[in-house]
N, C-alpha and C positions, 0 to 999 in steps of 0.2 A: 597428645592433639594435635596435631602435621598442624598447621596457620597458610596458609597461602596467603599473601601480603600485596598487592596489589597502587600505587601512586603513579596518579595523569593527574595527579591538582594542579603541578609547579610548567619548569622545564624542564623537567626529568619525566620519564618512562621509567620504570623501577617495579621493578615483583621479588621479593623474597619468601625459602618454604623454612618456615621456625618448626620447630620439634618443642613444644610444651616444655613437656615431660622431664628432658636431660636439658632443658635451659640452652639453645644452643641451633642457631642457625644455621642450616645444613647449606645455602643454597642463599645467592643472592646479584641476582645483574638487574644493572641502570645505568641507562643511559643520556645524555645528557642533549636537547631535539631541542624545545624549543616548540615547538609543532611536530605537529603529524603525527600523535601518542596511537591515532584508532592504527593505525597503519602500520603500525612496531608493534604496543604492547599483545597478540596473539604471539606472536616470534616469542616475544622473549619469556612470556611461560614460559613456553615453548623449551627453550634453552634454561630457565631454572628449571623446571622440572630433568630434563638430563641430567644439567648438575647433580645435582641429589638424586638421581637412582630414584629418584621416583616417575608412579603415576599418575595421571591426578585424581583415577579413585581412589589414593589412599591421602589426601586431604580428608582433613574434619571438617575445619569451617576453610573461611576468605574474610580476609581485611581488607574496606579500603577507603582510602585517602577522601572523604569527602565533600572539602572544602572548610573553609573559605580561601579560595582561590581563580586559578583559572574558567571558565565558564566551560567552556570545548572541555577542556579538562577531565574536567569530575563530569563530565554526563556520560563519554568514553566512561572511565572508570566504574563509577556507579554504575550500569546496563550494562558491562562486562559481568566484572562479579556476581549482578542478579544472572546473568543468566548459566554463569558457572554454577552457583548456588539452585538454579531452578532443574537443570541439564542433573546434580550427581545428587539432585537429595539431601544436600547439605546448609547452615547457617552462614548466609551473610551477615555481618555487621562492620558502621559506619566506623572510622580516628578519622578527629578531624583537623586540623596541620595545626591545630593552636596547642591542641594537646600534645603533638607528634616536637613543637618545635620547647615545648616547658618541660615536657620530661628528655629531650637527651639535653639540654639546659644543666637542668637539674643531677639529669648525671654526672657532669661535672663542679657545679656548682652545690651543694649538699646544702641541708640548712638557713635558705634564707626564699621564701613567697619570689617563682619568677615571676613575671609579664612575657608574655607573649605578643609582638606588637609587631604584625606582618603592613607595610606600604602598601596602604589599600588606590592608592594616583586618586586624584580628585580632592587632595590635603584631605582626608582622608586614611584612621587606619585601622588595622581586623585589630581586633583588641584581646585577649585575656588573662586572670587573674588567675594566680592557684599557688594554696603553702605549700611548703616546704617537702609534705609529704605526697603532692603533687593531683590533691582532690581542688574538684574545684573554688571558688571564692568568689568568680562574676561568672555568667552568662557572655557567648560569645555577642561583638558588636562591632561596631564600625564608627570609630569614636575619627573628631576632632586630635590634631598632634597635639591642641592645649589640655582635655579631658586626658587624653593617653600621661604625657604627663603628667600631670595629676594623679594624676592614679596611680604610677610607678611612688608618686617622690610623698604618698601618702600611706603605701604598705610598706615603702621602706626597698625595694623587691628588685633583685636582679633583672633584668628586663634582658632579651631574645628578641629572632627575629630581623631582617632586613627594611624597620625605620629605624631600627635600634645602631646600627649599624652596617655604611650600601660598602662594600669594599674598600674598607679597612688597607690603606697604606696605595690604593689607584692601579687591583689585577686588574693586566691587560684583557682580563672573560670577559666575555659580550654579555656573561648571565651574571657576573660578580654580584650586582647587584641582588640577586632575585633570590628568595628566599626559595630553597634546596631542603629536602625535608628526611631521616634518617628511614632508606625499609627494612630496617632490622629491630625499629625502635617502634614503626607504625606495626612490624607483627609481634614485636613482644606483646602492643596497647588488643590489639587482637585479640592477643590468648587470654588477656586481662577481662576479660570483658564478660559482663553477666550472663550466662545461656537465658536465649530467647528476650534479642537485646530486639527494638525496633528493624525494619528491613532498612538498607543503609540507604536515606538521600542523600539529595545536595544540598549543602548550608554555602548560604551567595551570600547572603547579610545586605543585599539589596538588588537593587533591581541591574538587567547589561546594558554595557555603553553602547550597543548599538539599540537603534529602533530602529519600530516602521516608518521607512515613506508614507504620513498616511495623507498625504496629498495625490497618492500614488494610487486610496485604496477599490477600488469598486465597489459601488453602490448595494446592498442587500438589498433584493426586490420579493416578495411574498412568490411563493408557490399558483 
């Protein structure tokens, strides 16, 4: 199975093509852009396909990162994945940022449970716990820092994510304290999902920071 993986949930705009039968990443293209995912995504898809020597029709499944993360970025990726799936007559499935962080951590630190903990700002932490074999132990949730710390301590878990380590060593990269999601891992997780999984939809965990200016709303009148 050839999986097209898409991530626009963070500062990166990333695409990978993965051959699940061979267990091999055929190509991966990632640009750290912060914003502007909608303008770059399809060009990066084309570049990844060209690097792999494949046409769109060769894709058997589309995996897309559904969040939590950037509200705008998530919408861009999910819309693109669902549009491509509809056009190609293929299945699209969602992969969360938290499971991607956890699986990437487990690949390097096996044998212990892991808690993925992303800095959600506003004194909240996007959090989910996973067992040593990658199975979820808790549902994704926006917790207080105290609740996240308690969960990590209670499980004696390895912790990973931007909340745990903000650019250790004081890196100068403007995105150093932001979460990054391994697009190859997204593709692998996507290949493992069961056939017939629910269509991808954004996982936000809380409302958007931007609120409508209700003071300027027009009164709705009956016709």
